[in-house]
N, C-alpha and C positions, 0 to 999 in steps of 0.2 A: 406557535409557541415563542414566548418572548423572554429573554433573559432579564432579570431584575437585580438591582443592587440591594445590599442589606438595608433594613432588617427583614424585608418581606420575602425571603427565599424559602423554598421547600427542599430543593435538591442542590447539593454542592458537589461539582465534579472536581476531583483533586488528583494529584500525582504525588508519589513518594519516591524520593531520590535515595538509593541505597548508600552511596558513598558519603553523602552529606548527612543522612538521617533527617532530612527536612521534607516538609509537606508544602506543596504549592496549590493554591486555589486557582483552578483554571477558569471556572465559570460557575455562577450561581443563578438558579432559575426558580421562579414561582411555580413552575410545572413539576410534575413527577417525572423524572428521567432516571434511567437505570442502565446498569451493566455496560461499562465502557470496554471497548476493544481499542487496541493501539495499532494503527496502520503504519507500514514501513515508510510512507511518505510524510509522516509527521502530523497526522490528525487522528482524532479519536472519534469513535462511532458509539452512539447511545441509542436507546429506544425510548419512546414516549408517545402517548396518545395513539398507540397502534402503528406508529411509523418509525422509521430509522432516521437519525440525524447525524450530520457531520459537524465536528467541532474542530476547526483549525487551531493548532497550538499557538501559532504565530499571531493570530487575531481571533480569539475565541468568540464564537457565536453559534447558535443552533441553526444549521442550514439543512433544509429537507433533502433527503435522498429519494430519488425516484425508484420505488420498488414495484411499479406496475400495479397489478391487482392485489398485491399482498399488502393489505392495509390493516391487518389485525396481528401485527408482529408483537411477540413478547420479548423477554430479555434473554433468549437463547439464540444468539447471532454472532457473527464474526467474519473471518476471511479464510478463503481456501488458498492453498499454495499457488494456484494459477492466477490469483488476484481477484477472483470473483467474491462477491458478498454472499454469505450463506445465512439464512434466516429461518425462523420457525413461525409459520403463519397458521392462525387458528380459524377453523371453519366449524359449522355445525356438526360435522362428522369427527372433529378432533384436530389435533395439531399435526401438521406435516412440514417437511423440510424442503426448502427451495434454494436455488442458487441463481445469481444474476449478475450482469454488469449493468451499471446505471444506464437507464434509458432503454434497456432491452427487456424482452418478455421473460419473466422468471421461469426457470426450468425446475420441474418437480424432481427432486432427488430421492426422497423417501416418502412414498404415498401411503404406506401402512400406518394407520393412526391408532393411538397417539404416539408421536415421536418428537423429541426435543433435542436439537443439535447442541453439542458441547465442545467438540474438538476435531482437529484435522491434522494429518501428517502424510506427506507423500500423496498417494492416490487413494487414501482412506479417510473416512470420517467415523467418529464414535459419538453415540447419542444415547440418551435415556429414552426408554420406551416401555409401554405396557402392552403385553401380548396375552393371548389366551383369555383368561377371565378378567383381565385388566385390574385386578386388585393389587398386584405388586408391581412396582416399577423396577425394571432391570436395565441392563446395558446391552447395546447392539453395536456392531461395526459393519460398515458397508465398503466394499471395493467399488469405487466410482466407475472403473472401466467396465465392470461386468454387471453392476447393479445388484450383486449378490449380498444379501444380508446374512451376517453371522451373529448368532446369539451368544453373548459372553456370560450372561447370568440368566437363570440360576443353573446353567449347565455346570458351572463350577460348584460342586456339591457343598463346599464350605460356606456358600452364600445363600443356600436355600431358605426362602422365607423372609429374607432381608430386603429392605427398600434400598436400592443402589442408585446413585445419582451423581451428577457433576463430573462425568469422565473427561479427562484431558490427557494428551500424550506427553511423554517426556521429550526432551530436546532431540534425542536420537531416534525417537519413535519406537524404542524397544519396550517401553512400559506404558501401561494405561493406569493412570491415577484416578481415584474416585472416592466417594464416601459411601458407607453402608452401615445400617443399624442392626445387622444380624446379631451383634453381641448385646443389644438392648438400647443403644443410643448411637447416633451417627458418629463414626470414627473414620480416620483416613486409612485407605487401603491402596494397594497397587497390585497389578498382575502383569506378567510378561505378555506382550502383544501377540506372541505366537501361540498363546493358549495355555500356558503353564498355570500353576496354582496361585491363587490370590493370597496375599499376606496382609495382616493388619500392621501398619508401620509403627504405631505406638499406641498407648492407651493412657487416658487421663479421665478426669471426672467431668470434662466439658463436652459440649455437643459440637462436632467439627464437620464443616462442609466445604465443598468446592476447592479442592487442591489444584493449584496451577504451577507446574514446573517452569522454571525460568528458561529462556532460550539459551543461556550460557551453561545450563546444566548444573549450576552450583546451589540453587535454592528451590524450595517449594513454598509457595504462598498459600495460606488457607484462611477460612473464615471460622471464628470460634465463638459459639454462643455459651451463655451461662448454663450450669448443670440443670437438668430437668426440662430444658426447652424442647418443645415438640415441633417437628418440621423445621422449616427455615423462614420464620416470620420476618416481616419488615418492622422497622421502628422500635428497636430494642437496643440496649447497650451491648455491643459486641467488640471483638478484638480481631485485628488482622495480624496474623502470625507468620513468621518465617522459620524454616528448618532446613537442614541439609537433606539430600535425597535418601539418606539412611535413617532419617527420623531424629537425628541428634541436633543439638544446639538450637532447640526450640525457644523462641523468644517472641514477645509481643512488640510490634513496631508501631501500630496505630490503635488507639482506643477511640471508638466513635459510636454515634447513634445511627444505626443502619440495620444491616441484615440482608433480607431479600432485596436484590437490586444492587448490592454493594460490589460484589465481584463474582457474579454468577458464571461468567465466561472468561476465556483467556484475556488477560488485561496487561501483560508485560510489554514494555518497550522492546523493540526488536533486538537490541543489544543486551538486554537483561539488566540495564542500569537503573531502571525505575519501573514502577507499575502505576496504573490508574485505578481509581475506586470512587464510589459514591458515598457521600455522607448526607444524612437527612436532618432537618431541623425538628427538634422535639415540639410537640403540641401543634403540628400542622396537619 
């Protein structure tokens, strides 16, 4: 995969600085790349062509990450608190979740398929999964020390029948944020990590996905589609929005052509001062 200069780009990896309200273009590529994560050491990780790629902020380039036999990675990836990379690898049997250190053999974390990783806190991970008849996607959590899976939905009766996705932990780990369409369209919800009732944080006429609480605990970033959007498609006009953890002070901070791939997974800088996202070129 080779980075290209304008005008022949497909994907634009960018960051947004909260204090300045400014956008920085980090890298543009003719390839389709997706879903940036922000590593504490100052580099971004994206996926493309089934692999994961490192993008140093100091000298941006697409550098391949050795993921062993996991060569069908999608945009559900990130980092565990112990420093390992966590990824979702697709096989004929469906998606499974693995963890690895570069150059080492990937370790299977969640082998029950399909499962798509989305967040980590302490010794736990949270992920979207289809179980039973596989018609409805819900949320599960796993204790990594025991390998025990706990189903979060639809055990919570208020979410029965809804498609739940995009889970991520709050900075303190006490809440799990997610989107769910049980009310008719995807909206932003949260539930206590200890298993309390889920609540819809706000309601509007837009279709809202992928909430990501900031590490500083002051903001929640989410992706907002126009009314009537089905699913979370790519290559549409969308908004990146911020709000406070109680759902107030909602505002649009970036308008872009994007959607799927823009902020599927945790994308905040470790200090909460900025976040990374993908913009895509129309007509490509």
